Each structure stands twice: as C-alpha cells, then as structure tokens.
C-alpha positions as CSV (number, residue, x, y, z in Angstrom):
1,M,1.2,49.2,-18.6
2,E,-2.2,47.8,-17.8
3,Q,-1.7,45.0,-20.4
4,E,1.6,44.1,-18.8
5,S,0.0,43.9,-15.4
6,L,-2.8,41.6,-16.8
7,G,-0.1,39.4,-18.4
8,S,1.7,39.2,-15.1
9,I,-1.4,38.2,-13.3
10,S,-2.2,35.6,-16.0
11,G,1.3,34.1,-15.7
12,E,1.0,33.8,-12.0
13,A,-2.4,32.1,-12.3
14,T,-0.9,29.4,-14.6
15,F,1.9,28.6,-12.1
16,S,1.2,25.3,-10.4
17,M,3.0,22.6,-8.4
18,V,2.1,20.0,-11.0
19,G,3.6,22.1,-13.8
20,L,6.6,22.8,-11.8
21,L,7.3,19.1,-11.2
22,L,6.7,18.2,-14.8
23,E,9.4,20.7,-15.8
24,A,11.8,19.7,-12.9
25,D,15.3,18.4,-13.5
26,I,15.6,14.7,-14.3
27,I,17.5,14.1,-11.1
28,V,14.9,15.8,-9.0
29,K,12.2,13.8,-10.7
30,L,14.1,10.6,-10.0
31,V,14.4,11.5,-6.3
32,L,10.7,12.2,-6.1
33,I,9.8,9.0,-7.7
34,I,12.0,7.0,-5.4
35,L,10.5,8.8,-2.3
36,L,7.0,8.2,-3.6
37,I,7.7,4.4,-4.0
38,A,9.3,4.3,-0.6
39,S,6.3,6.0,1.0
40,V,3.7,3.7,-0.7
41,W,5.8,0.6,0.2
42,S,6.1,1.7,3.9
43,W,2.4,2.3,4.2
44,A,1.7,-1.1,2.7
45,V,4.0,-2.7,5.3
46,I,2.3,-0.6,8.1
47,A,-1.2,-1.9,7.0
48,D,0.1,-5.5,6.9
49,K,1.8,-5.3,10.3
50,Y,-1.3,-3.9,11.9
51,R,-3.2,-6.9,10.7
52,V,-0.6,-9.6,11.3
53,I,0.6,-8.5,14.8
54,G,-2.9,-7.8,16.0
55,R,-4.3,-11.1,14.8
56,A,-1.3,-13.1,16.2
57,R,-1.6,-11.6,19.7
58,K,-5.4,-12.1,19.7
59,R,-5.2,-15.8,18.7
60,A,-2.3,-16.6,21.0
61,G,-4.3,-15.0,23.9
62,I,-7.3,-17.1,23.1
63,F,-5.3,-20.3,23.1
64,E,-3.5,-19.5,26.3
65,E,-6.8,-18.7,28.1
66,A,-8.2,-22.0,26.8
67,F,-5.0,-23.9,27.8
68,W,-5.0,-22.8,31.4
69,G,-8.7,-23.4,31.6
70,G,-8.2,-27.0,30.3
71,R,-10.3,-26.3,27.2
72,V,-7.8,-27.1,24.4
73,D,-10.0,-29.9,22.8
74,G,-11.2,-27.4,20.2
75,F,-7.7,-26.9,18.9
76,D,-6.2,-29.3,16.3
77,L,-2.9,-30.3,18.0
78,R,-2.5,-33.7,16.3
79,P,1.0,-34.5,14.9
80,G,1.5,-33.2,11.4
81,Q,-1.1,-30.5,11.9
82,V,-0.2,-26.8,12.0
83,P,-2.3,-24.7,14.5
84,D,-3.4,-21.2,13.5
85,N,-1.8,-19.4,16.5
86,A,1.7,-19.2,18.0
87,S,0.9,-20.4,21.5
88,A,-0.7,-23.6,20.1
89,R,2.3,-24.1,17.9
90,L,4.6,-23.7,20.9
91,F,2.7,-26.4,22.8
92,A,2.6,-28.6,19.7
93,S,6.4,-28.4,19.4
94,I,6.8,-30.3,22.7
95,A,3.6,-32.3,22.6
96,R,5.4,-35.6,22.2
97,E,7.6,-34.8,25.3
98,W,4.5,-33.8,27.2
99,R,2.8,-37.2,26.3
100,D,6.0,-39.2,27.1
101,A,6.8,-37.4,30.4
102,K,5.2,-40.1,32.6
103,T,6.6,-43.1,30.6
104,I,10.3,-42.4,30.5
105,G,12.9,-43.5,33.0
106,P,14.4,-41.2,35.6
107,Q,17.7,-41.2,33.7
108,E,16.0,-39.5,30.8
109,H,14.2,-36.7,32.7
110,G,17.0,-34.1,32.2
111,A,17.4,-34.8,28.6
112,L,13.6,-34.5,28.0
113,V,13.3,-31.2,29.7
114,S,16.5,-29.9,28.0
115,R,15.2,-31.0,24.6
116,A,11.8,-29.4,25.2
117,E,13.5,-26.1,26.3
118,R,15.6,-26.0,23.1
119,S,12.5,-26.7,21.0
120,M,10.5,-24.0,22.7
121,R,13.3,-21.5,22.3
122,A,13.6,-22.2,18.6
123,S,9.8,-22.0,18.2
124,V,9.6,-18.6,19.9
125,D,12.4,-17.2,17.7
126,R,10.7,-18.6,14.6
127,E,7.3,-17.1,15.5
128,I,8.8,-13.6,16.2
129,A,10.8,-13.7,13.0
130,D,7.6,-14.6,11.0
131,V,5.5,-11.9,12.6
132,G,8.2,-9.3,12.5
133,S,9.1,-9.8,8.8
134,G,8.9,-6.5,6.9
135,L,9.9,-4.2,9.8
136,G,13.3,-3.8,8.1
137,V,11.6,-2.0,5.3
138,L,10.2,0.6,7.7
139,A,13.7,1.0,9.4
140,T,15.3,1.5,6.0
141,V,12.7,3.9,4.7
142,G,12.8,5.9,7.9
143,S,16.6,6.2,8.0
144,V,17.3,6.7,4.2
145,S,14.3,8.8,2.9
146,A,15.4,12.0,4.6
147,F,18.9,11.8,3.1
148,I,17.4,11.1,-0.3
149,G,15.2,14.2,0.0
150,L,18.3,16.1,1.2
151,F,20.1,15.1,-1.9
152,G,17.2,16.4,-4.0
153,T,17.3,19.6,-2.1
154,V,21.0,20.1,-2.7
155,W,20.6,19.4,-6.4
156,G,17.7,21.9,-6.7
157,I,19.7,24.6,-4.9
158,M,22.6,23.9,-7.2
159,N,20.4,24.3,-10.2
160,A,19.2,27.6,-8.9
161,F,22.7,29.0,-8.7
162,L,23.5,27.6,-12.1
163,N,20.4,29.4,-13.5
164,I,21.6,32.7,-11.9
165,E,25.1,32.2,-13.5
166,A,23.7,31.3,-16.9
167,K,21.2,34.1,-17.2
168,Q,23.1,36.7,-15.1
169,D,19.8,37.4,-13.4
170,P,19.4,36.9,-9.6
171,S,15.6,37.7,-9.7
172,L,13.0,35.4,-8.1
173,A,11.7,34.3,-11.5
174,V,15.0,32.6,-12.3
175,V,15.5,30.8,-9.0
176,A,11.9,30.1,-8.0
177,G,11.5,26.9,-9.9
178,P,14.7,25.1,-8.7
179,I,14.2,26.3,-5.1
180,A,10.6,25.0,-5.1
181,E,11.8,21.7,-6.5
182,A,14.4,21.5,-3.7
183,L,11.9,22.3,-1.0
184,F,9.4,19.8,-2.4
185,A,12.1,17.1,-2.3
186,T,12.8,17.9,1.3
187,G,9.1,17.6,2.1
188,M,8.7,14.3,0.3
189,G,11.7,12.9,2.2
190,L,10.1,13.8,5.5
191,V,6.7,12.5,4.4
192,A,8.3,9.1,3.7
193,A,10.6,9.0,6.7
194,I,8.4,10.2,9.6
195,P,5.6,7.7,9.4
196,A,8.0,4.9,8.8
197,L,10.0,5.7,11.9
198,I,6.9,6.2,14.0
199,Y,5.4,2.9,13.1
200,Y,8.7,1.1,13.2
201,N,9.0,2.1,16.9
202,K,5.4,1.2,17.6
203,F,5.6,-2.3,15.9
204,S,8.9,-3.0,17.6
205,G,7.3,-2.3,21.0
206,D,4.3,-4.5,20.1
207,L,6.7,-7.3,18.9
208,N,8.7,-7.1,22.1
209,R,5.6,-7.4,24.2
210,Y,4.4,-10.3,22.0
211,A,7.8,-12.0,22.4
212,D,7.6,-11.5,26.2
213,S,4.2,-13.1,26.2
214,L,5.3,-16.1,24.3
215,D,8.4,-16.5,26.5
216,A,6.3,-16.4,29.6
217,F,3.9,-19.0,28.2
218,S,6.8,-21.3,27.1
219,Q,8.4,-21.0,30.5
220,D,5.1,-21.9,32.2
221,I,4.8,-25.0,29.9
222,L,8.3,-26.0,30.8
223,V,7.6,-25.7,34.5
224,R,4.5,-27.9,34.1
225,L,6.5,-30.3,32.1
226,S,9.2,-30.5,34.7
227,R,6.5,-31.2,37.4
228,R,4.9,-33.8,35.2
229,V,8.3,-35.5,34.8
230,G,8.9,-35.3,38.5
231,E,5.5,-36.9,39.2
232,G,6.4,-39.7,36.8
C-alpha cells in the first residue's frame, strides 16, 4: 500500500504542462501554434507602431512649430526632395502653388486654391495610410484569436468525452489531459486577442489625433495660401 502511494506521488510529480502539450492532439497542437504565431506577430506590430506613430507625431510637431515661427530654412523643401516628416511633405505638395500665388492672374485664383486643396487632401490620406499600415493585423488577431482558442477548447472537450467512451472510465485521470489542453487553448486565445484589441484601440485613437493635427495644419496652409492669392 505504501509502495502504491509512493508511485502515485511520483506520477504526480512527473506531470507537467510541457509534457501535456507534447502529448496533445494534433489539432490542439496546430491551434496552439497558430495562436503563438498570431501573438508574436501582433507584438511585433505593436512595437513597430509605437515607434512609427510616436516619431511621426514628434517630427510633424517640430516642423509645424518651425513653420509658424518662420524657421523652415533648415528643412529641405526643394523640388524632388522628400522631407522626413508629414507636415513638411504636406507643405512641399503645394510649394509650387505657394510660390506662384502672387504671379498668376485673377482668373486662375480659384483653380489654384482648388488644386492645392485636392493635393493636400491626397497627401493627408497618404500619410495616414502609411503610418497606420499594420493596424489591420491587430484587428484581425484581436477578433479571430478568441474563436480559434474556442475551437481548440471544443476539440479538447470532445476528446475528453471520447476517452471516457473508449475506456469506459469517467475518472479524472482519463479526462484530465484533454480538459487541460482545452483550457490551455482558451487561455492562449485570450493571451493573443486581448493585447491586440487593447493596442488596436489605442493606436486607432493616436492615428485619429494625428490625422486631425495634419488636417488642421493643411487647412491653415490653405487659408494662408488663399490670403496670399488675394493679396496678389
């Protein structure tokens, strides 16, 4: 009796999550691998968006401050050159209209402002699309991972019932493995989905504020361009 107790204790000691996963059903393993890849991918996107959005907002703010202070000489705004920040690129997109504002005839004033407005709108859309690229990954991982984990859960529970039927034994030893696999799949799905959803909402808000800032700057430039045309 004592030997059996020692054997039972030894068996419990050798039970581990790693061993459980190595012995898991192939479908559950596939689900866990997919969720692991999704989680790693989403964290890579999160790190990239932190860097890209933060740098874009900082550089745009520096240029706008310099622009309104009349200190844009340090920025390369020559034709054919690509500035390193969105606000400078917005101004560069209508730089020719800005330079020509005082040299055109009155009959061309409306066309110039309209052309500049379309150019600015297209530039803002392009900037937002570039900075926001990759957010679709977070949206997909956040919305799909929980369902993939749920599929693994259902599959594990189904295996638990199949083991009971095959062995005609409803004891915990028979169903512990499949149930643990099922719960682990649920946990992995949540681990992948929750951070992706949280950061998708955060970056969406940051991107909206960035877009509002660029829109406001572009509208200010258009107002000044209209005044320049009127003065001409």
